[in-house]
Steps between C-alpha positions, in 0.01 A plus 500: 500500500580717802324245730731220383820684588351614832446130582873445516578788731383331825688183403831693427454704814456190709814340351707813568373541851582136576842492327646825619505407877662163417760661279574770758529242779756292305716796404503690827628212715852528625743221574343182624490447872804312631528357849858435616485166695862504610619858566874527514734767625876471548697660780825384343564456124846391398434378152740401216344480154677277247427658155677279251227460233317763309126418546265756372146631572431691180819708452602513862730259683259317729738510796505883498125518572527234777782675676342843466192359681720340767703823546179700535366257761830506702499875502135522602557254784820670608666157504870468577726340247612527143399375159790402266438424133785293336490521124682251283466296180247619237336739745816705570471740210214687681753666728711648216525868425330635188801482271606145599140389494452628146824328386416171661134489401553651153250778559512876525244562780712492808432283800121487541534348849718771654204699638364196684846397622580852619166497687592176660836646613320802639285259707817344643533193275864413431567400140797277431654356186678166487868565439529180291217616276663845467835337404336268255332792325806735523310749715673734741362712782457796263255291295255469787217728630631724780461326834525141378759297692709213364546178702751218438234275350132448543505150644750584767316820593161331524659223713667757725176684560303181562762399759453847664128425537357668190194338342553404137248602230586342167370698204 
């Protein structure tokens, strides 16, 4: 009986010795290799971001991730210029203070985007709210996150910045 169970030992040992290196190789690899074919760097970055629709990646407004990446790149490159985000329509509520956010979204969690937005402002991104959207929602300046500016209306502001040479990114 002992001889039968001993017969399996070399087989099991062989399987383990073969499988462990394959398993270890698969799980120790880092990110896949990526070659950038078209490296880009900006010396000047005057950008206006039209944020009029709430498009999400998970629970986060997609535009916030995009612009955070752009702001990091611009800072790293020491590029001249400014990034302006113009919020209007159904995306505008993200720039509200906690109390107004709760009231408008019928929640009690406060504005979950304020940390990201404050971080963008710290990186030099200017956040603006469409005045027409604010009027339509009965919001005043006191309803906004500190540092958010109000323009006359989003379409006029985006047009103005484009005429001044800003590049439009539509989110």
